[in-house]
Structures are given as C-alpha cells and as structure tokens.
C-alpha positions in Angstrom: -48.3 -46.6 127.6 -49.4 -50.0 125.8 -52.7 -51.4 126.4 -53.3 -54.9 126.4 -56.6 -56.7 126.0 -55.5 -59.3 128.6 -52.7 -59.4 131.1 -52.0 -62.6 132.5 -50.0 -62.8 135.7 -48.4 -66.2 136.7 -47.2 -66.6 140.1 -43.8 -67.7 140.2 -43.3 -67.2 143.9 -40.6 -69.3 145.8 -40.8 -70.1 149.8 -38.2 -72.1 151.8 -38.6 -75.8 151.5 -41.0 -77.1 154.0 -43.0 -73.9 154.4 -46.5 -74.6 155.3 -48.0 -72.6 152.4 -45.9 -74.2 149.7 -45.3 -72.2 146.7 -46.3 -72.1 143.1 -42.8 -72.2 141.8 -42.4 -75.8 143.4 -45.7 -76.9 141.3 -44.3 -76.0 138.1 -45.7 -72.4 137.6 -42.5 -71.0 135.8 -42.9 -73.7 133.2 -46.4 -72.8 132.9 -45.4 -69.2 132.5 -42.8 -70.0 129.8 -45.6 -71.9 127.8 -48.1 -69.4 128.0 -45.6 -66.5 126.8 -44.5 -68.9 123.9 -48.0 -69.8 123.1 -49.2 -66.1 123.1 -46.2 -65.3 120.7 -46.9 -68.6 118.3 -50.5 -67.5 117.9 -49.5 -63.7 117.3 -51.0 -62.2 120.1 -47.8 -60.5 121.4 -48.5 -56.9 121.8 -52.3 -57.6 122.7 -51.8 -60.1 125.1 -49.2 -59.8 127.9 -48.1 -62.8 130.0 -45.8 -61.8 133.1 -44.4 -63.3 136.3 -46.0 -62.5 139.5 -44.8 -62.5 143.1 -46.7 -64.0 145.6 -50.8 -63.9 145.1 -51.3 -65.1 148.4 -52.9 -68.5 147.3 -50.2 -71.0 147.4 -51.8 -73.5 148.8 -54.0 -73.6 145.9 -51.4 -72.7 143.2 -50.3 -72.6 140.4 -52.2 -69.3 140.4 -52.8 -67.5 137.1 -55.0 -64.3 137.0 -55.9 -62.6 133.8 -56.8 -58.8 133.9 -58.4 -56.6 133.4 -61.4 -59.1 133.9 -59.8 -60.3 137.4 -60.2 -63.8 136.8 -58.5 -66.0 138.9 -57.4 -69.6 137.8 -55.9 -72.8 139.2 -53.7 -74.2 136.4 -51.5 -77.3 137.0 -50.7 -78.5 133.4 -49.6 -77.2 130.2 -52.8 -78.5 128.9 -55.1 -76.5 131.2 -52.9 -73.3 130.2 -53.6 -74.1 126.5 -57.2 -74.5 127.2 -57.3 -70.8 129.2 -55.6 -69.5 126.1 -58.1 -71.0 123.7 -61.2 -70.4 125.4 -60.5 -67.4 127.5 -58.3 -65.3 125.5 -59.2 -66.3 122.3 -63.1 -66.6 122.7 -63.8 -64.7 125.9 -65.2 -67.6 127.7 -64.5 -68.3 131.3 -63.2 -71.6 131.8 -65.3 -72.7 134.9 -63.5 -76.0 135.8 -60.3 -74.4 136.3 -61.7 -71.1 138.2 -59.9 -70.9 142.0 -62.8 -71.6 144.3 -63.3 -69.6 147.4 
C-alpha cells in the first residue's frame, strides 16, 4: 500500500441550491482541488503527496474545506493563492498556515 507524506482532502460536496448550509462546490472547491493537484505534480511531489476530492466534511458554512492528513490540519481556503501558500508553507516547509486554519 502506498504511503504518502501528506494526504490532502478538498471537499467538493454539492447541495441543492438554497440549502441553508451551502456547499463547498459552490464556493469554488473543485477548481481549488484541480489547482492543488496540478501544483503537486508541477513540484514533482506526486507519489509523496496525494490530493483527493472529499465528500461533505460537515463544514460547508465555512468552506471551501481542505484537510491535510496525517496531521489532521483543517484549513478554510478561498483562493488559489491561499492554496499555493498551503502547499509552499505547510507541504514543503512543514509550517502550519495559522491565518488559514479553520476556527472552532
């Protein structure tokens, strides 16, 4: 079984229009997932870092939601610039990106 240094899950859950919780897909999470996948490949990290689509992570009202395992770090990511910052700081340098952490 492959072992990854980091496993990144990006919620791409879709809910019906007008749902009170909203959904990450309506907030651009599919494009964020695609961006993160391409950045990981561009940086030569494929095989060490895996980016996957996730179903609902139950944080739709805060999303888009990104979770990095094995550390279990939850981020609220709204732009590709923020996604790039997570890849550069968290994935490449082992630094938690405090200002993007999902708050309790």
